[in-house]
VEXDREN-2710 file (C-alpha; in Angstrom, 1 decimal):
% VEXDREN-2710
k/r/px/py/pz
1/MET/45.0/68.1/51.0
2/PRO/47.9/65.9/51.7
3/THR/48.0/62.7/49.9
4/ARG/49.4/59.4/51.6
5/PHE/53.1/58.9/49.7
6/HIS/53.7/55.8/47.8
7/ASP/54.3/52.4/49.7
8/ARG/57.5/52.4/47.9
9/TYR/59.1/54.4/50.4
10/HIS/57.3/53.4/53.5
11/ALA/59.2/53.1/56.6
12/PRO/60.4/49.4/56.7
13/GLY/58.2/46.9/59.1
14/VAL/56.6/43.4/59.2
15/ALA/53.0/43.3/58.0
16/LEU/50.9/41.3/60.5
17/THR/47.5/39.5/59.5
18/ARG/45.3/40.3/62.4
19/ILE/42.5/37.8/63.0
20/PRO/39.4/39.8/63.3
21/LEU/38.4/39.4/66.8
22/ARG/34.9/40.4/66.7
23/LYS/34.0/37.6/64.1
24/ALA/36.1/35.0/66.0
25/ALA/34.1/36.2/69.5
26/VAL/30.6/35.5/67.9
27/LEU/32.1/32.3/66.4
28/PHE/33.4/31.4/69.6
29/ILE/30.1/31.9/71.5
30/ALA/28.1/30.2/68.7
31/THR/30.1/27.3/68.7
32/VAL/29.9/27.1/72.5
33/CYS/26.2/27.5/72.5
34/LEU/26.0/24.7/69.7
35/CYS/27.8/22.4/71.4
36/LEU/26.3/23.0/74.7
37/CYS/22.9/22.1/72.4
38/ALA/24.4/18.9/70.9
39/LEU/25.5/17.6/74.3
40/LEU/22.1/18.1/75.7
41/TYR/20.5/16.4/72.6
42/LEU/23.0/13.6/72.5
43/GLN/22.2/12.9/76.1
44/LEU/18.9/13.1/76.0
45/GLU/18.4/11.1/73.0
46/GLN/20.5/8.3/75.0
47/SER/18.3/8.3/78.1
48/ARG/15.5/8.5/75.6
49/ARG/16.7/5.2/74.0
50/HIS/17.7/3.6/77.1
51/ASP/14.3/4.0/78.8
52/LEU/12.4/2.6/75.6
53/SER/14.9/-0.1/75.7
54/GLN/13.9/-0.9/79.3
55/ALA/10.1/-0.6/78.4
56/GLN/10.8/-3.2/75.2
57/VAL/12.5/-5.6/77.8
58/ALA/9.4/-5.1/80.4
59/SER/6.9/-5.4/77.8
60/SER/8.3/-8.6/75.9
61/ASN/8.8/-9.9/79.5
62/LEU/4.7/-9.3/80.1
63/THR/3.7/-10.5/76.7
64/ARG/5.6/-13.8/77.6
65/ALA/3.9/-14.0/81.3
66/MET/0.4/-13.1/79.5
67/ALA/1.1/-15.7/77.0
68/GLN/1.7/-18.5/79.6
69/GLN/-1.2/-17.5/81.6
70/ALA/-3.9/-17.5/78.9
71/GLU/-2.0/-20.8/77.4
72/ASP/-2.6/-22.4/81.2
73/THR/-5.8/-20.9/81.3
74/PHE/-7.2/-22.6/77.8
75/MET/-5.3/-25.4/78.4
76/LYS/-7.3/-26.4/81.7
77/ALA/-10.3/-26.0/79.8
78/ASP/-9.5/-27.9/76.6
79/LEU/-8.3/-31.0/79.3
80/VAL/-11.5/-30.8/80.8
81/LEU/-13.5/-31.0/77.7
82/THR/-11.0/-33.6/76.1
83/SER/-11.4/-36.0/79.2
84/LEU/-15.3/-35.2/79.2
85/VAL/-15.6/-35.9/75.4
86/ASP/-14.2/-39.1/75.7
87/TRP/-16.4/-40.2/78.1
88/ILE/-19.3/-39.3/76.7
89/GLN/-18.3/-40.8/73.0
90/VAL/-17.8/-43.9/74.6
91/ASP/-20.9/-44.0/77.5
92/GLY/-23.1/-41.9/75.4
93/PHE/-25.6/-39.1/76.8
94/GLY/-28.7/-40.8/77.2
95/PRO/-31.5/-39.9/79.9
96/SER/-29.8/-42.2/82.5
97/LEU/-26.5/-41.1/82.4
98/ARG/-27.4/-37.0/82.2
99/PRO/-27.7/-36.6/86.2
100/ARG/-24.3/-38.2/86.6
101/LEU/-23.1/-36.0/84.0
102/GLN/-24.8/-32.8/85.3
103/LYS/-22.9/-33.3/88.6
104/THR/-19.6/-34.3/86.7
105/PHE/-19.8/-30.6/84.9
106/ALA/-21.1/-29.0/87.9
107/ARG/-17.4/-30.2/89.9
108/ARG/-15.4/-29.4/87.1
109/VAL/-17.0/-26.2/86.9
110/GLN/-16.2/-25.5/90.5
111/ALA/-12.6/-26.5/90.1
112/LEU/-11.9/-24.0/87.7
113/ASP/-12.2/-20.3/88.3
114/GLN/-12.1/-19.6/84.7
115/LEU/-15.1/-21.4/83.4
116/HIS/-18.7/-19.8/83.8
117/GLY/-20.0/-23.2/83.0
118/ILE/-19.9/-26.5/80.6
119/LEU/-22.5/-27.1/78.0
120/LEU/-23.3/-30.2/75.9
121/PHE/-25.7/-29.9/73.0
122/ASP/-27.2/-32.4/70.7
123/GLN/-27.0/-32.5/66.9
124/LYS/-29.8/-30.1/66.6
125/GLY/-28.0/-27.7/68.8
126/GLN/-30.9/-27.9/71.7
127/TRP/-29.2/-28.4/75.3
128/VAL/-28.9/-31.7/76.8
129/VAL/-26.7/-31.4/79.8
130/THR/-25.4/-28.2/81.3
131/SER/-23.2/-27.8/84.6
132/PHE/-26.4/-25.4/85.7
133/GLU/-28.8/-27.2/88.1
134/SER/-31.9/-26.5/85.2
135/LEU/-31.8/-26.5/81.7
136/PRO/-32.0/-23.1/79.4
137/ARG/-34.8/-22.8/77.6
138/GLY/-35.0/-21.4/74.0
139/PRO/-34.7/-22.1/70.4
140/GLY/-31.1/-23.5/71.2
141/VAL/-27.3/-22.6/69.8
142/ALA/-27.7/-24.0/65.8
143/ASP/-27.0/-20.7/65.0
144/ARG/-23.6/-20.2/66.7
145/GLU/-20.5/-19.9/65.2
146/TYR/-18.8/-22.8/67.1
147/PHE/-21.9/-25.0/66.8
148/LYS/-21.8/-24.3/62.6
149/PHE/-17.7/-25.0/62.6
150/HIS/-18.1/-28.2/64.5
151/GLN/-20.9/-29.2/62.0
152/GLN/-18.7/-28.7/59.5
153/ASN/-15.2/-29.9/60.5
154/VAL/-14.6/-33.6/61.7
155/SER/-11.2/-32.4/63.6
156/SER/-11.3/-33.0/67.5
157/VAL/-9.4/-30.1/68.0
158/ALA/-10.6/-27.6/70.8
159/HIS/-12.2/-24.6/68.8
160/ILE/-12.0/-21.3/70.6
161/GLY/-14.7/-18.6/69.0
162/PRO/-15.5/-15.3/69.3
163/ALA/-16.9/-13.9/72.9
164/ILE/-20.5/-14.2/72.9
165/ARG/-23.1/-13.5/75.6
166/SER/-24.1/-16.2/77.4
167/ARG/-27.9/-17.3/76.7
168/GLU/-28.2/-18.8/80.5
169/ASN/-27.6/-15.7/82.4
170/GLY/-26.2/-12.8/79.8
171/GLU/-23.0/-13.0/80.8
172/TRP/-20.1/-12.7/78.5
173/ILE/-18.3/-15.6/77.8
174/ILE/-15.2/-17.0/75.4
175/PRO/-16.4/-20.0/74.4
176/VAL/-14.1/-23.3/73.9
177/SER/-15.5/-26.0/72.5
178/LYS/-14.9/-29.9/71.0
179/ARG/-16.9/-31.8/68.6
180/VAL/-19.0/-34.8/70.1
181/ASN/-19.1/-38.1/67.5
182/ASP/-21.1/-41.0/68.1
183/LYS/-19.6/-44.7/67.7
184/ASN/-19.6/-44.3/64.0
185/GLY/-18.0/-41.1/64.1
186/GLN/-20.9/-39.3/62.9
187/PHE/-21.5/-35.7/64.4
188/GLU/-23.7/-36.2/67.5
189/GLY/-23.1/-32.6/69.1
190/VAL/-20.9/-30.2/70.9
191/LEU/-19.6/-30.2/74.3
192/LEU/-18.7/-26.1/75.4
193/ALA/-16.6/-24.7/78.0
194/GLY/-17.6/-20.9/78.4
195/ILE/-14.6/-18.9/80.0
196/LYS/-15.7/-16.1/82.0
197/MET/-14.8/-12.3/80.6
198/SER/-14.5/-11.5/84.2
199/TYR/-11.9/-13.8/84.6
200/PHE/-9.8/-12.0/81.9
201/ASP/-10.6/-8.5/84.1
202/GLN/-8.8/-10.2/87.0
203/PHE/-6.4/-11.8/85.0
204/PHE/-5.2/-8.5/83.4
205/LYS/-5.2/-6.9/86.8
206/SER/-2.7/-9.1/88.3
207/PHE/-0.4/-7.1/85.8
208/SER/1.0/-3.4/86.3
209/ILE/0.5/-1.4/83.2
210/ASP/-0.6/2.5/83.6
211/ASP/-4.0/4.1/83.1
212/ASN/-3.5/4.8/79.4
213/GLY/-2.2/1.5/78.9
214/SER/-3.8/-1.9/77.3
215/MET/-4.1/-5.8/77.1
216/PHE/-5.9/-7.5/75.0
217/VAL/-6.5/-11.3/74.2
218/ALA/-7.3/-11.9/70.3
219/LEU/-7.7/-14.6/67.7
220/THR/-5.3/-15.2/64.7
221/ASP/-7.8/-13.7/62.5
222/GLY/-7.8/-10.1/64.6
223/THR/-11.1/-10.7/66.5
224/LEU/-10.7/-9.2/69.7
225/LEU/-11.8/-11.6/72.7
226/ALA/-11.2/-9.6/76.0
227/ARG/-9.4/-6.1/76.6
228/ARG/-8.2/-3.8/79.1
229/PRO/-10.1/-1.4/79.4
230/PHE/-12.7/-3.2/78.8
231/VAL/-15.4/-1.9/76.4
232/GLU/-18.2/-3.8/75.7
233/SER/-18.9/-2.1/72.2
234/GLN/-15.4/-3.5/71.5
235/ILE/-15.6/-6.7/72.2
236/GLY/-16.0/-8.9/69.2
237/THR/-14.6/-6.0/66.5
238/SER/-11.4/-6.9/64.3
239/LEU/-8.0/-5.9/64.9
240/ALA/-7.1/-7.4/61.6
241/GLN/-6.0/-3.9/60.1
242/GLY/-4.0/-2.9/62.6
243/GLU/0.1/-3.2/62.6
244/ILE/0.2/-6.1/64.9
245/PHE/-1.6/-8.2/62.4
246/GLN/-1.2/-6.3/59.4
247/THR/2.8/-6.2/59.4
248/LEU/4.3/-7.5/62.5
249/LEU/2.7/-11.1/63.2
250/PRO/3.9/-12.3/59.5
251/GLN/7.1/-10.9/60.4
252/SER/7.5/-13.0/63.7
253/PRO/5.6/-14.6/66.2
254/SER/6.4/-12.2/68.9
255/GLY/8.3/-8.7/69.0
256/ASN/7.8/-4.8/70.1
257/ALA/6.6/-2.2/68.2
258/MET/5.3/1.5/69.2
259/PHE/2.5/2.7/66.8
260/SER/-0.7/4.4/67.2
261/SER/-3.7/2.0/68.5
262/VAL/-6.7/1.3/65.6
263/VAL/-9.0/1.1/68.5
264/ASP/-8.3/4.6/70.7
265/GLY/-5.4/6.1/68.6
266/ILE/-3.3/6.3/71.5
267/VAL/0.4/5.7/70.6
268/ARG/1.8/2.9/72.9
269/LEU/4.4/0.7/72.9
270/TYR/2.8/-2.7/72.0
271/GLY/4.6/-6.3/73.0
272/TYR/2.8/-9.0/71.0
273/ARG/3.4/-12.9/71.2
274/GLN/1.2/-15.5/69.4
275/LEU/0.4/-19.2/71.2
276/GLU/2.1/-21.8/70.0
277/ALA/-0.7/-24.5/71.3
278/TYR/-4.0/-22.3/70.5
279/PRO/-4.8/-19.9/67.6
280/LEU/-4.3/-16.8/70.1
281/VAL/-2.4/-13.6/69.8
282/VAL/-1.9/-11.6/73.6
283/SER/-0.6/-8.2/73.6
284/ALA/0.2/-5.8/76.3
285/ALA/1.2/-2.1/75.8
286/SER/2.5/0.9/77.9
287/SER/1.5/4.4/76.6
288/ARG/4.6/6.4/75.2
289/ASP/3.5/9.1/77.4
290/SER/3.8/6.9/80.8
291/ILE/7.0/5.4/79.5
292/LEU/8.8/9.0/78.7
293/ALA/6.9/10.7/81.7
294/GLY/10.5/10.7/83.4
295/TRP/12.6/11.3/80.7
296/TYR/10.2/14.7/79.8
297/ASP/10.6/15.6/83.2
298/THR/14.8/15.1/83.3
299/ALA/14.5/17.0/79.9
300/PHE/12.9/20.2/80.9
301/ARG/15.0/20.2/83.6
302/SER/18.1/19.7/81.6
303/CYS/16.9/22.0/78.7
304/ALA/16.4/25.0/81.5
305/VAL/19.9/24.7/82.9
306/VAL/21.2/24.5/79.2
307/ALA/18.7/27.4/78.3
308/LEU/20.5/29.1/81.7
309/VAL/24.0/28.6/80.5
310/VAL/23.3/29.8/76.8
311/LEU/21.5/33.2/78.2
312/VAL/24.2/33.8/80.5
313/VAL/27.3/32.7/77.9
314/GLY/25.0/34.8/75.4
315/VAL/24.9/38.2/77.6
316/PHE/28.6/37.6/78.5
317/GLY/29.4/37.5/74.6
318/TRP/27.3/40.5/74.0
319/VAL/29.2/42.6/76.5
320/PHE/32.4/41.4/75.0
321/ILE/31.6/41.9/71.5
322/ARG/30.6/45.5/72.9
323/GLN/34.1/46.0/74.3
324/VAL/35.7/44.8/71.2
325/ARG/33.9/46.9/68.9
326/VAL/34.8/49.4/71.3
327/GLY/38.4/48.4/71.4
328/GLU/38.4/48.3/67.3
329/ARG/36.9/51.9/67.3
330/VAL/40.0/53.3/69.3
331/GLU/42.4/51.3/67.2
332/ALA/40.8/52.6/64.5
333/ASP/41.0/56.1/65.8
334/LEU/44.5/55.6/66.6
335/ARG/45.0/54.2/63.1
336/GLN/43.8/57.4/61.6
337/ALA/46.0/59.6/64.1
338/GLN/48.8/57.4/63.5
339/GLN/48.3/57.8/59.6
340/ALA/47.6/61.5/60.2
341/LEU/51.1/62.0/61.9
342/GLU/52.9/59.6/59.1
343/LEU/51.6/62.4/57.0
344/ILE/52.4/65.2/58.9
345/ALA/55.9/63.9/59.4
346/THR/56.8/63.1/55.8
347/HIS/54.5/65.6/53.5
348/ASP/54.1/69.3/53.4
349/SER/51.1/70.4/54.8
350/LEU/50.6/73.5/52.8
351/THR/51.3/71.9/49.5
352/GLY/50.3/68.2/49.9
353/LEU/53.7/67.1/48.5
354/ALA/56.6/65.0/50.1
355/ASN/58.9/66.9/52.5
356/ARG/62.7/66.5/52.5
357/ARG/62.4/63.9/55.4
358/LEU/60.9/61.8/52.7
359/PHE/62.7/63.1/50.0
360/GLU/65.9/61.7/51.7
361/ARG/64.6/58.4/52.6
362/ALA/63.5/58.2/49.0
363/LEU/67.2/59.0/47.7
364/ASP/68.9/56.1/49.7
365/ILE/66.0/53.8/48.4
366/GLU/66.9/54.6/44.9
367/PHE/70.5/55.1/45.2
368/GLY/70.7/51.1/46.2
369/ARG/68.1/50.0/43.7
370/GLY/69.7/51.9/40.9
371/ALA/73.0/50.4/42.0
372/ARG/71.7/46.9/42.1
373/GLN/70.0/47.3/38.7
374/GLN/72.4/49.7/36.7
375/SER/69.3/52.1/36.1
376/PRO/69.6/55.9/35.7
377/LEU/68.3/58.2/38.5
378/SER/67.2/61.6/37.8
379/LEU/66.4/64.6/39.6
380/ILE/64.6/68.2/39.0
381/MET/65.1/71.0/40.9
382/LEU/62.6/73.9/40.6
383/ASP/62.2/77.1/41.8
384/ILE/59.4/79.9/41.5
385/ASP/60.9/83.0/39.6
386/TYR/60.8/86.5/41.3
387/PHE/58.7/85.0/43.9
388/LYS/59.9/87.3/46.6
389/ARG/58.2/90.1/44.8
390/TYR/55.1/88.1/44.2
391/ASN/55.0/88.0/48.2
392/ASP/56.0/91.2/48.7
393/THR/53.0/92.4/46.1
394/TYR/50.4/90.5/47.2
395/GLY/51.0/89.1/50.7
396/HIS/52.0/86.1/52.3
397/VAL/48.5/84.5/52.2
398/VAL/48.0/84.6/48.7
399/GLY/51.8/83.5/48.1
400/ASP/50.5/80.4/49.8
401/HIS/48.0/80.0/47.1
402/CYS/50.4/80.2/44.4
403/LEU/52.9/77.8/45.8
404/ALA/49.5/75.1/46.3
405/GLU/49.0/76.0/42.5
406/VAL/52.6/75.5/41.6
407/ALA/52.6/72.2/43.6
408/ARG/49.3/70.9/41.9
409/ALA/50.9/71.7/38.2
410/VAL/54.3/69.6/39.3
411/LYS/52.3/66.4/41.0
412/GLY/49.9/66.8/37.6
413/CYS/53.2/66.2/35.8
414/CYS/54.0/63.2/37.7
415/HIS/52.7/60.3/35.9
416/ARG/54.3/57.0/37.7
417/LYS/53.4/56.1/40.8
418/ALA/57.2/56.0/41.7
419/ASP/57.9/59.8/40.8
420/LEU/58.3/61.6/43.7
421/ALA/57.2/65.6/43.9
422/VAL/58.7/67.1/47.0
423/ARG/58.7/70.8/48.4
424/TYR/62.2/71.0/49.5
425/GLY/61.9/74.6/50.9
426/GLY/60.6/77.6/50.4
427/GLU/59.2/78.2/46.7
428/GLU/62.0/75.4/45.4
429/PHE/60.4/72.0/44.6
430/ALA/62.0/68.9/43.8
431/VAL/61.0/66.0/41.5
432/LEU/62.9/62.5/41.6
433/LEU/62.7/60.3/38.7
434/PRO/63.8/56.5/39.0
435/ASP/64.6/54.6/35.7
436/THR/64.3/58.0/34.1
437/ASP/67.2/59.3/31.8
438/LEU/68.4/62.9/31.1
439/HIS/66.2/63.2/28.0
440/GLY/63.0/61.9/30.2
441/ALA/63.9/64.2/32.8
442/MET/64.1/67.2/30.4
443/THR/60.7/66.0/28.9
444/ILE/59.2/66.2/32.7
445/ALA/61.0/69.4/33.0
446/GLU/59.4/71.3/30.0
447/GLN/55.9/69.8/31.1
448/ILE/56.1/71.2/34.5
449/ARG/57.1/74.3/33.2
450/ARG/54.3/74.6/30.8
451/SER/51.6/73.7/33.3
452/VAL/52.8/76.1/35.3
453/MET/52.6/78.8/32.6
454/GLY/49.3/77.6/31.7
455/LYS/47.6/78.4/34.8
456/ASN/48.0/82.2/34.0
457/ILE/48.9/83.4/37.5
458/SER/49.0/87.3/37.3
459/HIS/52.3/88.6/38.6
460/THR/53.2/92.1/38.0
461/GLY/56.7/91.8/39.1
462/SER/57.6/89.2/36.4
463/PRO/58.7/90.3/33.0
464/THR/56.0/87.9/31.5
465/GLY/53.4/89.0/33.6
466/TYR/52.3/85.7/35.2
467/ILE/54.1/83.1/37.6
468/THR/57.0/80.9/35.9
469/VAL/59.4/78.5/37.1
470/SER/63.1/77.7/36.1
471/LEU/64.1/74.1/36.1
472/GLY/67.6/72.1/36.8
473/CYS/67.7/68.5/35.7
474/TYR/70.7/65.6/36.4
475/SER/70.6/62.4/35.9
476/PHE/73.3/59.4/36.6
477/ILE/73.6/55.8/37.1
478/PRO/74.2/55.0/40.7
479/THR/77.5/53.2/41.7
480/GLY/76.8/52.2/45.4
481/ARG/79.2/54.9/46.4
482/ASP/77.4/58.0/45.6
483/SER/76.8/61.0/47.6
484/MET/73.0/62.3/47.9
485/ASP/74.2/65.8/48.7
486/VAL/76.4/66.0/45.4
487/PHE/73.3/64.4/43.2
488/VAL/71.2/67.1/44.7
489/GLN/74.1/69.9/44.4
490/ARG/74.4/69.2/40.6
491/ALA/70.6/69.5/39.8
492/ASP/70.8/72.6/42.1
493/ALA/73.4/73.7/39.8
494/ALA/71.5/73.2/36.6
495/LEU/68.9/75.3/38.4
496/TYR/71.4/78.1/38.8
497/GLN/72.2/78.2/35.0
498/ALA/68.5/77.9/34.2
499/LYS/68.0/81.1/36.3
500/HIS/71.1/82.7/35.4
501/SER/70.1/82.6/31.9
502/GLY/67.3/84.3/32.3
503/ARG/64.6/82.3/33.9
504/ASN/61.4/80.8/32.8
505/ARG/63.4/77.9/30.9
506/SER/65.1/74.4/31.9
507/ALA/68.7/73.5/32.0
508/VAL/70.9/70.3/32.6
509/LEU/74.1/69.5/33.9
510/SER/75.8/67.0/31.7
511/MET/78.2/64.0/32.9
512/GLU/81.1/65.7/32.1
513/GLY/80.3/68.9/34.2
514/GLY/79.0/71.6/31.6
515/VAL/75.8/73.2/31.5
516/GLU/73.5/73.0/28.5
517/ALA/70.6/75.5/28.8
518/LEU/67.3/75.0/26.9
519/LEU/66.8/78.6/25.6
520/ARG/62.9/78.0/24.6
521/SER/60.8/79.9/26.9
522/ASP/57.1/79.4/25.2
523/ARG/56.3/82.8/26.2
END
């Protein structure tokens, strides 16, 4: 089969580096899709942060309002207790004063909606005076937390205790109490104002939060006083292990944070604030789902739109890449066809050797190079001996096979890429040897002659009985003004001399124009 000629004699042209279109298309489509997804992510993330920021501002405002209202609620009860304690410590609470005290207690309770009742206990925890019309019966309140506190602490500051059930009517209350001393400063009893838990329910309902939101009032030690939603079993439980009391309050008396509730496990954005006047903490929280409900809806619609766009881009890209692939196949076929045409144009189809067109192109190139580098250029012309007899005896089909075998022998002796084996015409061949002097040309010629003989192709019309070749060699150093025709004619003249001298031999044409024949035939 014909082989592609060496690039040394390729037609001049500019080599262009092509961009791999299919890879570029895939990269472009992937980049577009990634950019769309990245832009969507940035937009959604910015929107989410904006919604959370707005929720934090609303939460801070809500806890500030809660703190103010809670402080007002307890302060009013504190002021009532302070005025009453001052009066009792001056006038006492003897039997003659008790009816008057009862009426005063009742008026104070009627004036403040948050009050469940006002109760005065003696130093043993027994009821002395209440805002109710009749005194409760029972063992007293000596076991209550607030009573024990005032027994052990001489402070006149109001004490807020854990939520309890009133022994008057079983209602949940938050006790606000003050110590009562006698004229000598000794413990004489406790005055208590009970703040109704139901008041805090109404208090919480005045603020707008979502169904999964929560609000609470707790002591600074984490004891839960009131909560929305109200769950009776949770009243009095400790929140001390929660995020607010464990981490946030030690860092700042107010702020915002999102975390999971220790009570019900719902993730909420909590705003919290510690009251300045009382040991209380208020908190309001909105569930994360309600805060981001609008964002979730927007994110779903945005993702659906982007997914549709990405799908369209992907389908278009798939179709485009398929077209590119088809174009690449067509281009590859054209390239193969071009290479095949190039081989047909420059190579002999029977032998696979270069034809005269490529030979002439190579001569032009090597003449110029040899002249620039002052290097020798050699040419071997060879002819199959008695080939007409061979064709007449064996036929043209066998003759073509003989030509191909001789061509393989010639090609096998061209060891360098620069060496060019040519079918010059009919049974005549040529070998162009750049950078080779006359001695080197003769060496290659003898290798070719022996290689042809070594194939042992029978030829009854030859004196040797086998196919042989005659070869003529010529070598010179190009000067830039040389004729290619003269160069070929001189090598052909050496070939003529070899054939005239008996065939199956190599001859050279000296630089002076004489002919020297190599008489050895290696028969």
